[in-house]
C-alpha positions in Angstrom: -20.5 13.5 -30.2 -21.0 10.2 -28.5 -22.5 10.0 -25.3 -21.1 7.8 -22.4 -23.8 5.9 -20.2 -23.8 6.3 -16.5 -23.0 2.4 -16.7 -19.9 3.1 -18.9 -18.8 6.0 -16.8 -18.8 3.8 -13.8 -17.0 1.3 -15.6 -14.2 3.0 -16.6 -13.8 4.7 -13.2 -13.5 1.4 -12.0 -10.9 0.3 -14.2 -8.9 3.3 -13.7 -9.2 2.6 -9.9 -8.2 -1.2 -10.5 -5.4 0.3 -12.7 -4.1 2.8 -10.2 -4.2 0.5 -7.2 -2.2 -2.5 -8.8 0.2 0.5 -9.5 0.9 0.8 -5.8 0.6 -3.1 -5.0 3.5 -5.2 -3.8 3.6 -7.8 -6.5 6.4 -8.3 -8.5 7.3 -5.4 -10.4 7.5 -5.8 -14.0 10.9 -5.3 -15.9 12.7 -6.7 -12.8 16.5 -7.0 -13.1 17.4 -10.9 -12.8 18.6 -11.7 -9.3 22.0 -12.6 -10.2 22.6 -9.4 -11.6 25.1 -7.1 -9.9 24.7 -3.1 -9.8 27.9 -1.0 -10.6 29.6 0.5 -7.9 28.0 3.6 -6.4 29.2 7.0 -6.2 28.9 7.3 -2.2 26.5 9.4 -0.2 23.8 7.3 0.9 23.1 4.9 -2.3 23.7 1.1 -0.9 23.4 -0.5 -4.4 26.5 -1.8 -5.3 25.7 -5.2 -4.5 22.5 -7.3 -5.7 19.3 -6.3 -4.3 19.4 -7.4 -0.6 17.4 -10.7 0.5 15.1 -10.7 3.7 18.1 -12.0 6.1 20.3 -9.0 4.9 17.3 -6.4 5.6 16.5 -7.8 9.0 20.2 -7.5 9.6 20.4 -3.7 8.6 17.0 -2.9 10.4 18.9 -4.6 13.8 22.0 -3.1 12.9 19.9 0.4 14.1 19.3 -0.5 17.4 19.8 2.3 19.9 18.0 4.6 17.7 14.8 4.9 15.7 14.9 3.2 11.9 12.2 4.4 9.7 11.3 1.8 6.8 9.5 2.3 3.8 9.0 0.1 1.2 8.2 1.6 -2.3 8.3 1.9 -6.3 9.1 4.5 -8.5 5.6 3.6 -10.5 3.7 4.2 -7.3 2.1 7.6 -7.0 1.6 7.8 -3.1 5.1 6.5 -2.5 6.3 9.4 -4.9 4.2 11.8 -2.4 5.8 10.4 0.5 9.3 10.9 -0.8 9.8 14.3 -0.1 8.6 14.0 3.4 10.7 11.1 4.1 13.8 12.8 2.8 13.0 16.0 5.3 12.8 13.5 8.3 15.9 12.2 7.3 17.2 15.5 7.3 15.7 16.9 10.4 17.1 14.2 12.9 20.7 13.6 13.6 21.9 10.0 12.6 22.2 8.9 16.3 18.3 9.4 16.4 17.1 8.4 13.2 18.1 6.1 10.2 15.6 6.3 7.3 16.0 3.1 4.9 14.3 3.4 1.5 13.4 -0.2 0.4 12.9 -0.2 -3.3 10.9 -3.3 -4.4 11.7 -2.4 -8.3 15.2 -4.0 -8.1 16.4 -1.6 -11.2 19.0 0.3 -9.8 19.0 2.3 -13.2 14.9 2.9 -12.7 15.9 4.0 -9.0 18.8 6.2 -10.0 16.9 7.8 -12.6 14.0 8.7 -9.9 16.9 10.6 -7.9 18.7 11.8 -10.5 17.9 15.3 -9.6 19.6 15.3 -6.0 21.3 12.7 -3.9 19.2 11.4 -1.2 19.3 12.2 2.5 18.0 8.7 3.2 19.5 5.2 2.8 18.3 3.5 -0.7 18.5 0.0 -0.9 17.6 -2.7 -3.4 15.7 -5.3 -2.1 14.1 -8.8 -3.2 10.3 -9.1 -3.4 10.4 -11.8 -0.5 11.4 -8.7 1.4 7.9 -7.3 1.0 6.2 -10.4 1.8 8.2 -10.7 5.3 7.2 -7.2 6.2 3.4 -7.9 5.0 3.2 -5.7 2.4 0.2 -5.6 0.5 -0.1 -1.7 -0.2 2.6 0.4 -1.1 4.2 2.8 0.7 4.6 0.6 3.5 6.0 2.3 6.8 7.4 0.7 9.1 8.9 2.5 12.4 11.4 0.5 15.2 12.1 2.0 18.1 15.5 2.3 19.7 14.8 -1.4 21.5 14.4 -2.7 18.0 10.5 -3.3 17.9 7.9 -2.0 15.9 6.2 1.1 17.3 4.4 1.8 14.1 3.3 0.0 10.6 1.0 1.1 8.2 0.9 1.4 4.3 -0.1 4.9 2.9 0.9 8.6 2.9 1.6 10.1 6.3 2.4 13.8 6.9 5.8 15.1 8.3 4.5 16.5 12.0 2.7 13.0 12.4 5.6 11.0 11.6 8.0 13.2 13.7 6.1 12.7 16.7 6.2 9.1 16.2 9.9 9.2 15.5 10.7 11.2 18.9 8.6 8.5 20.8 10.3 5.5 19.3 14.0 7.6 19.3 13.4 7.9 23.4 12.2 4.4 23.9 15.4 3.0 25.3 
């Protein structure tokens, strides 16, 4: 049996850490659909992938349309472990609050509707799933994902950070953001 040196172990650990972080960075996803590729018609519910991925202006318009209630935005990827961990929390929040108090927008950076549909193969998401162009991540200053942005009822950013957050904390922020009229 071969032994691995302390240096070798540290090198392996460092490479693993870099690989995990690369999987959760907001860089261009591999295997992305071409920008001109049209998605097929959606089956209803909260799917909004019947058109090509949304650009920056379309996303800004979608967020602005939520004025009068809190809008929780999450930039995410199917290949990001922290994003996958955050998804049930965001789904629970979408179900917990009435539609006139909260809208949850899941902005997927993969730009591959089939990949995203496969992720949600077991259920119809309670939040709105949107495919977005990589420039949206740049515009929203996304370095790491999941990136959360919470807009209050006035349309101003009430919370912005990357990483996993517990449901109770996000629920308290949402209540405050929804009341900011």
